[in-house]
C-alpha positions as CSV (number, residue, x, y, z in Angstrom):
1,M,80.8,131.4,38.1
2,I,82.0,128.0,39.3
3,R,84.6,128.9,42.4
4,R,87.8,127.0,43.5
5,P,87.7,124.4,46.1
6,P,90.4,124.5,48.8
7,R,92.1,121.4,47.6
8,S,92.7,120.2,43.7
9,T,91.4,116.5,45.2
10,L,88.0,115.0,44.4
11,F,86.3,114.9,47.4
12,P,85.8,118.8,47.5
13,Y,85.2,119.1,43.8
14,T,82.4,116.5,44.4
15,T,80.9,118.2,47.2
16,L,81.1,121.7,45.4
17,F,79.4,120.8,42.2
18,R,76.8,118.6,43.9
19,S,75.5,121.6,45.5
20,Y,76.0,123.7,42.2
21,F,73.9,121.0,40.6
22,G,71.5,121.3,43.2
23,D,71.2,125.1,43.9
24,R,70.2,125.2,40.3
25,G,67.2,122.7,40.8
26,F,68.7,119.3,38.9
27,L,66.8,116.3,40.6
28,H,70.0,114.1,41.1
29,P,72.8,116.5,41.8
30,R,74.8,114.0,43.4
31,R,74.4,111.2,40.7
32,D,75.4,113.8,37.6
33,I,78.6,114.9,39.3
34,E,79.3,111.3,40.0
35,L,79.0,110.3,36.6
36,L,81.1,112.8,35.2
37,L,83.9,112.3,37.6
38,Q,83.4,108.3,37.2
39,D,83.9,109.2,33.3
40,L,86.5,111.5,33.7
41,L,88.7,109.3,36.0
42,N,87.6,106.2,34.2
43,C,86.5,104.6,37.0
44,S,83.8,102.8,38.9
45,R,81.4,104.9,41.5
46,I,83.4,103.0,44.4
47,D,86.4,104.1,43.2
48,L,85.6,107.6,43.6
49,Y,85.3,107.2,47.1
50,L,88.4,105.4,47.6
51,R,90.4,108.0,45.9
52,F,88.9,110.9,47.2
53,D,92.0,112.2,48.2
54,E,93.5,112.0,45.0
55,P,94.5,115.0,43.2
56,L,92.9,116.4,40.1
57,D,95.7,118.2,37.2
58,R,94.8,121.4,35.5
59,S,93.8,119.4,32.2
60,Q,91.3,117.2,34.4
61,L,89.9,120.4,36.3
62,D,89.4,121.9,33.2
63,T,87.5,119.2,31.2
64,L,85.1,118.5,34.4
65,R,84.5,122.7,34.5
66,S,83.7,122.3,30.8
67,W,81.0,119.6,31.8
68,V,79.7,120.9,34.6
69,T,79.0,124.2,32.4
70,R,77.1,122.2,29.5
71,R,75.0,120.0,32.1
72,T,73.9,123.5,33.7
73,K,72.1,124.1,30.1
74,N,70.6,120.7,30.4
75,E,72.7,118.9,28.0
76,P,72.0,115.2,28.8
77,I,75.3,113.4,30.7
78,Q,75.7,111.2,28.0
79,Y,76.3,113.4,25.1
80,I,78.9,115.1,27.6
81,T,80.6,111.9,28.0
82,G,79.9,110.2,24.3
83,K,78.7,107.0,25.9
84,T,75.8,105.3,27.9
85,E,75.7,101.4,29.2
86,F,72.7,99.6,27.5
87,Y,72.1,96.0,29.0
88,G,75.5,95.9,30.0
89,L,77.4,96.8,27.3
90,E,79.0,100.2,26.6
91,I,77.3,102.3,24.2
92,E,78.6,105.3,22.2
93,V,75.9,108.2,21.7
94,N,76.0,111.6,20.1
95,E,73.1,114.1,19.1
96,S,72.4,112.1,15.9
97,V,70.7,109.1,18.2
98,L,68.4,108.9,20.7
99,I,70.3,108.3,24.5
100,P,69.3,104.1,25.1
101,R,66.9,103.9,27.9
102,P,65.8,101.4,30.7
103,E,62.6,100.7,29.0
104,T,64.0,99.6,25.8
105,E,66.1,97.2,27.9
106,R,62.5,95.6,28.6
107,L,62.6,95.4,24.9
108,V,65.2,93.1,24.6
109,D,64.3,91.5,27.5
110,V,60.5,90.4,25.7
111,A,62.3,90.1,22.3
112,I,64.9,87.4,23.9
113,H,62.4,85.5,25.8
114,T,60.1,85.4,22.8
115,I,62.6,84.3,20.6
116,G,64.8,82.1,22.4
117,Q,68.9,82.3,22.5
118,N,69.6,79.2,20.4
119,G,68.9,79.1,16.5
120,T,69.4,81.2,13.7
121,S,66.4,83.4,13.8
122,K,66.7,86.5,11.5
123,I,65.5,89.7,12.9
124,L,64.4,93.4,11.7
125,D,65.5,96.0,13.8
126,V,63.9,99.3,12.5
127,G,64.8,102.9,13.4
128,T,68.3,101.5,15.0
129,G,69.6,104.7,16.0
130,S,72.7,104.1,17.9
131,G,72.1,100.2,17.0
132,C,71.7,99.4,21.1
133,I,68.7,97.3,20.1
134,A,70.7,95.3,17.7
135,I,73.7,95.3,19.3
136,A,72.2,93.8,22.4
137,L,70.4,91.3,20.9
138,A,73.3,89.9,18.4
139,H,75.2,89.6,21.9
140,E,72.7,87.8,23.6
141,I,71.5,85.5,21.0
142,P,75.0,85.0,18.5
143,Q,73.6,82.5,16.0
144,A,71.0,85.4,14.8
145,Q,71.0,87.2,12.2
146,I,69.9,90.6,12.6
147,T,69.2,93.3,9.8
148,A,69.3,96.8,11.0
149,V,68.0,99.8,9.3
150,D,67.9,103.5,9.6
151,I,67.4,106.6,7.2
152,N,70.2,109.0,8.6
153,E,73.4,107.8,7.0
154,D,75.3,109.1,10.4
155,T,73.4,107.5,12.8
156,L,74.1,104.1,10.8
157,A,78.2,105.2,10.8
158,L,77.4,105.6,14.6
159,A,75.7,102.4,15.2
160,K,78.8,100.4,12.9
161,S,81.3,101.8,15.3
162,N,79.1,100.4,18.4
163,S,79.3,96.8,16.6
164,R,82.3,96.9,15.4
165,R,83.2,97.8,19.2
166,H,81.9,94.7,20.6
167,R,83.2,92.5,17.9
168,L,79.7,91.6,16.3
169,N,79.9,90.1,12.8
170,N,76.1,88.8,12.8
171,I,74.5,92.6,12.2
172,E,73.8,93.9,8.7
173,F,73.2,97.8,8.4
174,R,71.3,99.1,5.8
175,Q,70.2,103.1,5.0
176,M,66.5,102.9,4.2
177,D,63.5,104.9,4.9
178,F,61.1,102.1,5.9
179,L,57.4,104.8,5.6
180,K,58.5,104.4,2.0
181,D,60.6,101.0,1.5
182,I,60.9,97.8,3.1
183,P,63.8,95.0,2.9
184,G,63.1,92.2,0.5
185,E,63.5,89.2,2.9
186,K,61.3,87.7,5.5
187,Y,62.3,87.6,9.4
188,D,61.3,85.8,12.2
189,M,61.2,88.8,14.4
190,I,60.8,92.7,14.3
191,V,62.1,95.1,17.0
192,C,61.0,98.6,17.0
193,N,61.5,101.5,19.3
194,P,59.5,104.0,16.9
195,P,59.1,107.7,17.3
196,Y,55.8,107.7,19.5
197,V,55.7,111.2,21.2
198,P,52.8,113.0,20.0
199,E,53.5,116.5,18.4
200,V,51.2,117.9,20.8
201,E,53.3,116.6,24.0
202,M,56.7,117.8,22.5
203,E,56.9,121.3,24.6
204,A,55.9,119.5,27.9
205,L,59.0,116.9,27.7
206,M,61.7,117.7,30.3
207,P,63.8,120.3,28.5
208,D,67.1,117.5,28.6
209,V,65.2,115.5,26.3
210,R,63.3,118.1,24.1
211,D,66.4,120.3,23.3
212,Y,68.9,117.9,23.1
213,E,67.7,114.6,21.4
214,P,66.9,114.3,18.0
215,R,63.3,115.4,17.4
216,I,62.9,112.6,14.3
217,S,63.8,110.4,17.0
218,L,61.1,111.5,19.1
219,T,58.0,111.8,17.2
220,D,56.5,111.6,14.0
221,N,55.0,115.2,13.9
222,A,51.8,113.4,14.1
223,D,49.5,111.5,16.9
224,G,52.5,109.1,17.9
225,L,51.1,106.1,15.9
226,T,52.9,106.5,12.2
227,F,55.0,103.7,12.5
228,Y,52.7,101.3,14.4
229,H,49.9,101.6,11.3
230,R,53.3,101.1,9.2
231,L,54.2,98.1,11.0
232,A,51.0,96.6,10.8
233,Q,50.7,97.1,7.0
234,V,53.7,94.9,5.8
235,G,54.1,93.1,8.8
236,P,52.8,90.2,6.6
237,D,55.3,91.0,4.0
238,L,58.1,90.8,6.5
239,L,57.4,88.3,8.9
240,E,57.5,84.7,8.6
241,H,54.6,82.6,9.6
242,H,53.7,82.8,13.3
243,G,56.4,85.8,13.6
244,W,56.8,88.5,15.9
245,L,56.2,92.0,16.2
246,I,57.7,93.7,20.0
247,M,57.4,97.6,19.9
248,E,58.1,99.5,22.5
249,V,55.3,102.1,23.3
250,G,54.8,105.6,25.4
251,L,53.0,106.1,28.5
252,E,49.0,107.2,29.2
253,E,46.6,106.6,26.8
254,H,49.6,105.7,24.0
255,P,49.9,102.1,25.1
256,E,46.0,100.9,24.4
257,K,45.8,103.1,21.2
258,A,48.8,101.4,19.6
259,K,47.6,97.7,20.4
260,A,44.4,98.6,19.2
261,I,46.1,98.5,15.6
262,F,46.7,95.4,15.8
263,Q,43.7,94.2,17.2
264,N,42.1,92.7,13.7
265,S,43.4,90.0,11.3
266,P,45.9,89.0,10.6
267,Y,47.4,89.5,13.9
268,D,46.0,87.4,16.8
269,K,45.9,88.6,20.6
270,P,48.5,91.7,20.8
271,D,49.9,91.7,24.4
272,L,50.9,94.9,26.8
273,I,54.1,94.2,29.2
274,T,55.0,95.9,31.9
275,D,58.1,97.0,32.9
276,Y,60.0,97.5,36.3
277,N,57.8,100.2,37.4
278,G,54.8,98.4,35.9
279,D,53.7,100.7,33.0
280,P,52.9,98.8,29.9
281,R,56.0,99.9,27.6
282,V,56.0,96.7,25.2
283,L,53.6,95.8,22.7
284,K,54.1,92.5,21.4
285,V,52.3,91.1,18.4
286,R,51.9,87.5,16.4
287,L,51.0,87.2,12.7
288,Q,48.6,84.8,12.1
289,N,48.3,83.9,8.8
290,D,46.7,80.6,8.7
C-alpha cells in the first residue's frame, strides 16, 4: 500500500516513490518517478526541482498513484504515459507497437549519412510500427518520398496519427505482409528494424519487454533471421541500381549471422556499424547489380 507523505507537494512524493521503486528492485527508481512526474505536470526535469513546493491536486495524486502501481508491475513508462521521444520528436506509443529505442536512432543516423539530406530519394520502411523511423527520416529529409508498410492495421493507424502530429506529407502508409508481398516500385533505400530476437531467447528478456511489448515486433518465432533472408531475397526487385539496405541487428552472435546472409552476390561489402556503446547494431548493405 502506498502511504501518504506529510505534504501534497512534489518533493515528498518524489522522495516517497523513489524509495518505493527502489525497495522493489527497480534499477532506476529516481529516473522512473521523475519521468512520470514530468508527464503528469507537462514539464522538464529541471522544472520538477524548481517547482518542488508546488501542491498536487486530488486528480493529479490519483493519477500518479495509478501510474506508480502500473509501473511496479513492470509496465513500461512509455506505455503508461502513452508517448516517448525519438530523434527529438514526440512519438505516441501503445501496446500495439514496439517502444522506439536509442539503437534505432543510430539506424536513422546511418540512413541519413548514407543517402544525404538533399534530393528526392525514395525510401521504404519495412515494419514501420509507431512510424518512428519513417517520421524521423521524413522530418530530416523533407524532399524524400517514404513508403511505410506494416502488417497490422491498428499499428498503421497509430503511425498515421504520429505523422499527422508532425505535419508530414511525404509518407505513404500501406498495410502489407512483407513476408508474402512487396510493393511494386523501386527504392533508393530500404530501412528495417525487424523482429530479431530468437524464439529461444524470449523468456530471458526483461519482464518490461517480454510481458508488455508486442511479440510480433520482437521475434520471428524462429532464429531471428527470417526478415534478413526475406530482404536479401527481394532486395534486387525493390532496390534501384546500387541501392542500400539499412537494418537493425541484435546482440552477441546475431549481427554476424545477419551479415553472412548478404555476403554473396548481388550484394557488396556488408558492413556492421556500432552504436554509441560500441556494439554492432546496424547492418548496412549495398546492392551491386552491375
